C-alpha positions as CSV (number, residue, x, y, z in Angstrom):
1,M,-17.8,49.8,42.8
2,S,-19.0,46.4,43.7
3,L,-17.3,43.1,43.1
4,P,-19.9,42.0,40.4
5,F,-19.3,45.3,38.6
6,L,-15.5,44.7,38.5
7,L,-16.0,41.1,37.4
8,W,-18.3,42.2,34.5
9,L,-15.9,45.0,33.6
10,C,-13.0,42.5,33.4
11,A,-15.1,40.1,31.3
12,S,-16.3,42.7,28.9
13,T,-12.8,44.2,28.6
14,A,-11.5,40.7,27.7
15,A,-14.2,40.4,25.0
16,F,-13.3,43.8,23.5
17,L,-9.6,43.2,23.7
18,T,-9.9,39.8,22.0
19,A,-12.2,41.3,19.4
20,A,-9.7,44.1,18.6
21,T,-6.9,41.7,18.4
22,A,-8.9,39.5,16.0
23,S,-9.7,42.6,13.9
24,R,-6.0,43.5,13.7
25,T,-5.2,39.9,12.8
26,Y,-7.8,40.0,10.1
27,I,-6.1,43.1,8.6
28,A,-2.7,41.2,8.6
29,T,-4.0,37.9,7.2
30,S,-7.3,38.7,5.4
31,N,-8.7,35.5,6.9
32,V,-12.5,36.1,7.1
33,L,-12.8,33.9,10.2
34,F,-10.9,36.5,12.3
35,L,-13.4,39.1,11.1
36,V,-16.4,36.9,12.0
37,L,-14.8,36.2,15.4
38,S,-14.2,39.9,16.0
39,L,-17.8,40.9,15.2
40,G,-19.2,38.2,17.5
41,L,-16.9,39.3,20.3
42,Y,-17.9,42.9,19.9
43,C,-21.6,41.9,20.1
44,I,-20.9,39.9,23.3
45,G,-18.9,42.8,24.8
46,N,-21.6,45.3,24.1
47,L,-24.3,43.1,25.6
48,M,-22.1,42.8,28.8
49,M,-21.8,46.6,28.9
50,I,-25.6,46.8,29.3
51,R,-25.3,45.1,32.7
52,L,-22.4,47.4,33.6
53,M,-24.5,50.5,32.7
54,R,-27.4,49.2,34.8
55,E,-25.1,48.7,37.9
56,G,-22.7,51.6,37.7
57,G,-24.5,54.1,35.5
58,L,-23.8,55.0,31.9
59,A,-21.1,57.6,32.5
60,L,-19.0,55.5,34.9
61,A,-19.3,52.2,33.0
62,I,-18.5,53.5,29.6
63,S,-15.7,55.9,30.7
64,I,-13.9,53.3,32.8
65,S,-14.3,50.6,30.1
66,A,-13.0,53.0,27.4
67,V,-9.9,54.0,29.4
68,V,-9.1,50.4,30.5
69,Q,-9.4,49.3,26.9
70,L,-7.3,52.2,25.7
71,L,-4.4,51.2,27.9
72,L,-4.6,47.5,27.3
73,I,-5.1,47.6,23.6
74,N,-2.2,50.0,23.3
75,F,-0.1,47.5,25.2
76,I,-1.2,44.7,22.8
77,A,-0.5,46.9,19.7
78,V,3.0,47.7,20.9
79,S,4.0,44.3,22.3
80,V,2.3,41.9,19.8
81,F,2.0,43.9,16.5
82,G,5.1,46.1,16.9
83,E,3.2,49.4,16.5
84,R,4.4,52.6,18.1
85,L,2.7,55.7,19.4
86,P,4.1,59.2,18.8
87,T,4.7,61.4,21.8
88,L,1.4,63.4,21.4
89,Q,-0.6,60.2,21.3
90,L,1.2,59.0,24.4
91,L,0.2,62.2,26.1
92,G,-3.4,61.4,25.1
93,V,-3.2,58.0,26.8
94,A,-1.7,59.6,29.9
95,T,-4.6,62.1,30.0
96,G,-7.0,59.1,29.8
97,V,-5.3,57.5,32.9
98,V,-5.7,60.8,34.8
99,A,-9.3,61.0,33.8
100,M,-10.0,57.5,35.0
101,A,-8.3,58.1,38.3
102,L,-10.5,61.2,38.8
103,M,-13.7,59.4,37.9
104,M,-13.0,56.6,40.4
105,F,-13.0,59.0,43.4
106,P,-16.2,58.5,45.3
107,G,-18.8,61.2,44.8
108,T,-22.5,61.8,45.2
109,G,-23.4,61.6,41.6
110,K,-25.6,64.7,42.0
111,V,-25.1,68.1,40.4
């Protein structure tokens, strides 16, 4: 993975995390501005993902992005909104971490 790929991944992840946080805030407050902010940020994040898919391939870009978002949004849900995950769901998160680690090993990309 190149430096530009990692920078775009960080930026798109930030957009998606902010969008998810705004969505959760909308649920708590019913302030429509948070919903509009969330929708705009999701659009920006998805446009950024196009660049990531071009550079790293669909499978790698989407998979890494999904697992990174999974970890970070769970951290936000627990620390900011006081949500809790049951044990089975925590095992699912751990499985995602293992999957990401396996995907990041260098390979040929050919079957």
